[in-house]
N, C-alpha and C positions, 0 to 999 in steps of 0.2 A: 653456442652461449647460453649459461642457464637462465633461468627465469630470474626477473627484477626483483623477486621477492627475495631472491637470497642474496643480491645485493645490498638492500637498503631497508629502510623501515617501510612497513607496510603502506602501501597505497601511493608510492610515489617511483618514479624512473629513475635508474641508477645513472650518475654522470656518463659512463662510460659510453653506454649506450646513446644516452642524449647526444654526446659530440659524435658519435657514430654515425647517427641520424642526422645530425645540421650538416656534417660534411661541407664540402665546398659547393659554390655556386654552381660549377660544370658537371660536380657529380650528382647534386640534384635534380639537375636538367635530364642527366643521362639516365639516371632512376626513372624520373616521370617518364621520359621516351620510351625507354626500354619496356613500359607495362600499357604503351599504346599501340605498338606496331600491330597492323591490319585491325585496330582496333576503332574505339572512338572517333579518334583523328587521324584519319589514314596517313596524312601527309605531312612531312615535315616542317613545312610551311605552317599549318595548322597548329602542330605540335609546339613551334617557335611560341605563337601567338600565344597560345592558350599558357604555357609557361610564364610567360611576360605577365599575362592579365593576372596570372595569381601572386607572381614575385612583386608586383607594383602594390601588393597590400601589407608584405612583409615588412616594411619600414613603418606606415603608421600602425599596425598590429605591433610593432616593436615598441612603439611609445608608449604603450599601455605599463611598460616595465618602469616607466621612469615619469610619467606624468598622467595620472588617470583624467584629471578636466578636459587636459589637452585631447586625450583619447578619446571620450564621450562626446567632444564636440567634432571632433572626425568622426566619427561614428554616424553622426545623425547626417552631418554634412555629406559625407562620401561612402561610408563603409558598410551601410544596411546591405547592399546588394551581396557584400561576401558573408556576411553572417545571417542573411535571409535572402530570399530568391532574388536575382535569378542564380547567381554564381555561389550559394553555400554547397549546391550539389558537388560541384568540382572541388568546389575547396575541402570539403571532408574527403572527396575521395583520394584528394592528393596531400591530407592533412599531414603525411611524413615528408614530404617535399619540400612543404614550408614550415615545419616542426622547429620553434626556437626553442621554448622551455615548456615542461609540463605546468598547466594551469589547473588541473582537477585532480581528484581522488581516484585512482585506479585501486578496484578491489575484484583481486582476481579468485578463481574457484580454490587455488590453492589455501586462501586464507579463511576458506571454510573452518569453523568454530574460533575464529580469531577476529571477525569483523568489527567487534566493538572496539576491541585492540586498535583497528586500524583508523578507524574513525576520531579516536582519541589522538591520534597524531595529526589531524589537522590542525593546525595553530590557531584559528580561530575560533571561538567557544560559542560566540551569540548567533548562529546560524538561524535565517527565517526561511529560504526557500531554497530546496535541493532539485535539481535537475538529472533525473537519472536515466540511463540506457543501458541496454544489453548489447548494443548497436546491430540487432539483428536485421530489421527494417528502416534504418534512417531513410527519408525522404523517399521508401520503396526502393532504395538502392542497394540496400543489406549489406552487412557486414564493416560497417563504419563504425566510429567511437565516439570520440572526446569532441570533435569538431563541433556537434550539435548543442551539446549541454553547455559548451563554454559560450557559444552564440546566445542561444537563448538566454542565458544569465545576463549577458552585455546588453541584451535588450531590456530586461528586467529594471538595469541601472538607469539606459539611457533615456526610456520611455515612461518609467514608472518612479523613477528616484529612490530605488531599494539602494542600501548602502552594498558596493562590491563585496566588502566584509564580510556581509550578511548571505553572501551568496555562494553556495557549493556543487560546482559540477562534478557528477561520480559517472564513472562506466564500469560496469559490472563485467567483466572479462570472463567467460565461460566458453572461449576457444572460437573457431570460425571452421566454416565448413567449405570455404573457398582454397582451391588448392593452390591458386596463384598466391595468394596472401602466406599459406603456411611454407610456401618454397621461397619467399621474398626476404632476403637477405636483413632489410630495412623494416619489417613489420615489428613492431614494437608490443604487440600482443601476445596472448598465450597460445602457443603452436599445438595446437589439439584440434581434433573434431567437437564441435558443439555440444556441452552436455545437454542441451533442449531441443536436439534435432528430432524431426518426426521420421517415423518407419513403421513397420509392423510393430504393433506391439505385443505381438508375440514372443519378441525377441526380451530376452533377458535381459542382455546387456541395454537395450534401448528402455527398457522399463527403470533399469537402474540408474540411467542418466538423467533420465527424466525426474526422478523421484529425487536425484540429488539435486538437480537445479532448483526444483519447487523447495525443497529444504534449505538451499540457500539463499533464495530470494525472503524468504520467510525470517532466517536469520538476520538479513539485512535491515528488512522494516523492523523487526524488534529491536535490533540495536540502535537505528536513527531515533525510535520513539525513546529508548531507554537514554541515549546520551544529548538529544536535543529537545526532549518535549512534546507532546502532542500538539503543539501549535505550529510546530515547523511543517509548512508546505513542501510535499514530494510531488513533483510533477513527472510523469512517466513519458520517455521520449523513445520513438524509434521500437519499439516492442512488437515483436509479430503479434497477428491479430489474434491468434489463441491465448497468447498470454496477457495481450494487453486487457481484454475483456477480463480474463479472470482475476489477473491483479486489480482492476478497479473494483470488481463483486467483492473480492476477498476483502479487502482492506477498506472501503469505505464507511464501514462502522466501525472500524478500530482506529482510523489515521485520516489526517487531512491530507487526500490523495487528490490528482489533478489529473487527467491524460488531455492532451492539447487536441490530438485528432480526432478523440470523441467527442469530449465535452465544451472544448475552444470553439473548435470551426463549427461545431454545431448550434451555439450560440450566436457565432457570429453571422452565419448563413440566417438563422431566423432573424436577425436584427433587420437584414436587408430584406428579409419577403415581408416584416412586418411593415416597413417604411414604404415598399410597393405599393401596399394598398391605397396609398394616396394617390399613385400614378395610375394604378389599373381599376380602381372603384372597386375591388373585388376584397371579399373577407378571405381569409386562409383556407376556412371550411370550402369555398368556392371553388379551389383550386384543384387541380389533378398534376400529381407529382412522378415524375419518373426519373428514377436515379440509374446512370451509368457506374459502376461500382459497390459491392454490398460488402466491404471492409468496415473498418473502424469509423472512418469517417460517414461514409452513405450510410450506414444505419445508426450511428450516433445522431446525424442530422435528422433522417428519418424519425426517429423514437422522440425528440425534441420538438419537431414538428405536430406530430400525433398528439403528444400530450399539451401544447398549447391549443391546438383544436379542440381538444375535449374538454378543458378548461373555459373555453369562451362558450362553447356550446350546449354543456353538460351532458354529451355523448359519450359513452364508456369508450376509451383506448384502443379497445379490440376493434372497434367499429372505425373509429378514425385512421386507423391503420388502413384500413381498404383504399382510403385514397392515395395512397403512396405506393408505388410499384418499384423495384428494384430489377435491374439486368446484371448479372455477374458473368464471369467468362464464358458460360454454358448457355445464356441467354437468360430470358424472364425467367424471375423465380415464380413458380407456381405450385400450387397446393399437391399436385400429382408427383412431385420431386421432394415432399418434404421431407421422408425419413432419411433421404441422403443428404439433408443439408446441414449444415454448423448449426450450433445450436442459434447463435446470434441472428443467423437468416431467417428461422423457421418462423418468428414472427410476421414476416413479409412475404410468404407463400400464399398468394391467393387463386382462387377460382378462376381458371383461364388455361386455353388452350395452350401446349409449348411455343415458344417462338425462340428462334436458335440466335437471331441475330438485333442489332440496336434499332435498324429504321425499322424493320416489321413490328417492332414493340411499339415504337413511335407511332406510327399508322394504326396499331391494333389500339391503342391506349387511349391515344389523340390526348396527351399531356397539355397544361398549361405553363407547367414550369420544367426546365431540365436541367437536369444537375450531375457535372461529371466527377468522380471521385475516383475515377477507376487507375490512376498514376500511367495511363497511357494515352501519349500524343495523337494527335490526328484523327481522333473517333468520333466527333462531330462534325461529319463531313458534309459536304455541300447539301447533298441529298437529305440527309437527316435535318440540316437546319430548315433547307426550304420547306421541309414539310411541316416543321413548327410552324413556319410564319404563315402555311397554308391554311391553317384551322386556326389560328390566335391572330388578332389584329397586331397583339403587342406580345410577341413572345418573349418568356423571362427566362434566360440562358446564363447558366452559371458554371464557368470551366475551371474546376478547382484545385486540380493538379497541380503539384510542383515537381520538379524546378520548371522554367518556362517551358524548356522542349518538351516537357511530358505534357501540356495543357492539352484539353481535348481540342481545342481551337483558338484561333487569336481572335483578339476584337476586331481586328479589321475584317475577318472572314464573317463573324457573326453580324457585322453590320451591313456587310454588303450582300450576302445571301438573304438578308431577311428586308432590303432595301433601305435600310435604315429606321426599320421599326423596332427593332430589339432593346431591351432593356439589358445589358451585357457587364458581369462583374467574373472576375477570375481570383486565383490565387496566386499568380505570378503578376508583375507590372507591365504593363502594356501604355503604349505612347497613345496620346490622343489620334482620333482616326477622322479625316477628312471624307466626306461622301455627299457629293452631290451639292457642296457649297457650304454644307452644315458641318459644323464641329462636333464629333462626340466622345465624351469623357469616360473610358470604361472606370468601374468600381474595382475597389481590390479587397477581396475579404482577407483581412489579416488582423494580428496583433490583440486580439480581444482578450486572449488568454493572460495577457499580462495585467490587464486591467482588473481580470477575475483575480490574480494573485494577488495585487496588491490590494482588491477590496479584502479577501481573507486574512492578509498580514495586518493591516491597517484594524481592521475590527477584531483579531486576536480570536479568528475561527477555530473551531477545532473539526467540522465537517464540513463537507461538500453534498447539497441538496440540490436536484433539479430544479425548484423553483428559484434558488438562487439563479441558475443558470438564464431561467426566464425573466428574471428581474434584468438582469445583466443584458440580455436582448432589447428588453422595453427600452431600458437606459439608452443603447447606443442608438435606437430606431429614431427615440425623441431628439436626436440631436442633427438628424436632418434637416436642411432647411429647405423654405420653398425656394431659394434661389440653384441650390441642388436638385431639387425635384423638376426645375426646368430645364436643367440639364440630363435629365434622366439618370442623376446619380442616387443610387439608393444607400450610399455609405457617407458618412461626411468626409470632407478632406483632411490628408493627415497632417496638414499644418498647424491643425490645433490640436495634437495629440494629447497633450499633457493635461490641458482642460476637458478632453473628451474622456482622457482616463479618471482623472478626479471623479467625474460626474456618475461614471460607471461604478466606479470602486466604491463611493457613497450608496448606491442601488444596491450592491452586493451586502455592502455593511448593515443597510438597513434590514434586508430581506434576514441577513443572518441573524439580526439583533432580535427580528420578529420570531423567529424559527426556536430560538432560545439555544444555538449551535454555536456559543462563543466560550471564549476562557472567563471572563470578569466583567463585571456591570459597571465597572468603575471607567471603562472607555465608551463613549456614545460615538455611534457612527455619524451623525450630525458634524463632527468634526473632522471628516476625512477631507473633504476638499481644501480646507485651509490647511492642515497637515500636510498634503500634497503640494501645495502651493507654495508652502515655506519652510516646512520642516525636513523634507526629504533630504537625500542627495544632493547638493548642490553641483550642478556642472559648471557653474559660474562663466556662462558665453563670452562676457565682455573679456573677462582675464586670458579664457583660453583662445581665442580668438586674436588676442594681443602676442600670443606667444607663437601662435601659429604663423602670422605675418613675421614676426621677427626671428623665427626658425628659418622661414622661407628665404629671408635676406642674410642670414648669418649662419652658415653653415657649422661653425663651431658652437653655437649655441646650444644644441642638444646636449652636449658634453657637459656643458655649464651645468645646465638643467639636473642633469642626471647625478651630478656631484653635489648639489645643493639637496637633493632629494634622498 
């Protein structure tokens, strides 16, 4: 079958292939099971259970096509796991199995030289936020496409009130290195090896494909700015480490760009650390930090922590970095290995003898804060956590990797192995833990990137600066109450997300206004909380709830609503 570009206007999937992918329920199940034999779900019963778990979201996701208000009500109530952790990874991996219709713009390498034309094919003109991926490293799982951009933008609407018509999910298709996908008849992407693949740079072919990828992305960024202006927020998702840092560095001075893993997660983690000062009675400068994972998230968080300490103490950032240690797949990052390190790891190479594994690093460094961003589950072992509890009265443990199966440890393990003394937060949701008659409520590091985005959009920002990320962290930390602290929570509860978001967005807007990185002085940041509360996309909860109740009692009502809209 020829590539979809030959069948349709640029950026959209053809109806023939769409019909092929949708298939029947039985064919979808068989397709899913054929790709899991001897794999992640070894038994038929588990395969059946997972297909049921995924298929139960098809009907509510299908409601998006006929009633947006009802959909976003359902999303907040029931669907966050499928567009966020813990199910999002599985949903993205099986996106073809639950595929209904294209919900975003696909830009293939075959459209090189015509990207502006492809963007103009999108029917909505007033775009405020774009989430774009090349699919290479989504959730650390790799070679996944549209699921994450679509899910992220659902949250921009559900949590922040950004109009759905102002959101544009984009997948940059430069091929795949997965033989499994290349040989899959249901695979909807470009069937060729990735244009950005790594290898011996002496190879002329690899040099030319890397250059092709760089030129393609540059054409895309220029086309976005030309078509939507410099006020549009471009959020990078799921790019491999080397591309993520390169893109952020290259376009931060010419575009409004944001990377959730590098900047959003960093701001959220820093907020928790600022809030924890009231519980621990220590300033950030009094802590020693140890990271497991030295990729986008780990180095991004570390850099923002170092910047915050530098601004608080007046110490040069090169010195504050020395309080932060990173462990990668080869062990503790030390200066004797500096020449062989990737450029974004080099600032974290300190003087120390080599240590090959995490437990040894914990015992050598004696950190007060342990942060996991490795994407590898069960790496905070009992020995590691118990060691943290040995030299800390209240160890601070953040297991940030997603999805849930890849969390470094569970909340129950953290509380049990520290005899209930730990402060714990994670990237994935965990239930409250009962330990020796006391209930512990684990915090969750999530969602601040959407508040950042809202602040940039509402303040008509044109650039993102680190001072703005610090302002967002401080705004979030200020909303943790004494009641939360009593429960050892370092993040406010999710139930107040709209109010929390408005306050963070106002702080982001204020700092953007102060720095002068905004488009027009006609808009004032003080208006943001009011606008967020009253003027953004109204989910209209009462109306949506009434529809939901009526639809449950009247099966044919959905058809009636669809006919009306």
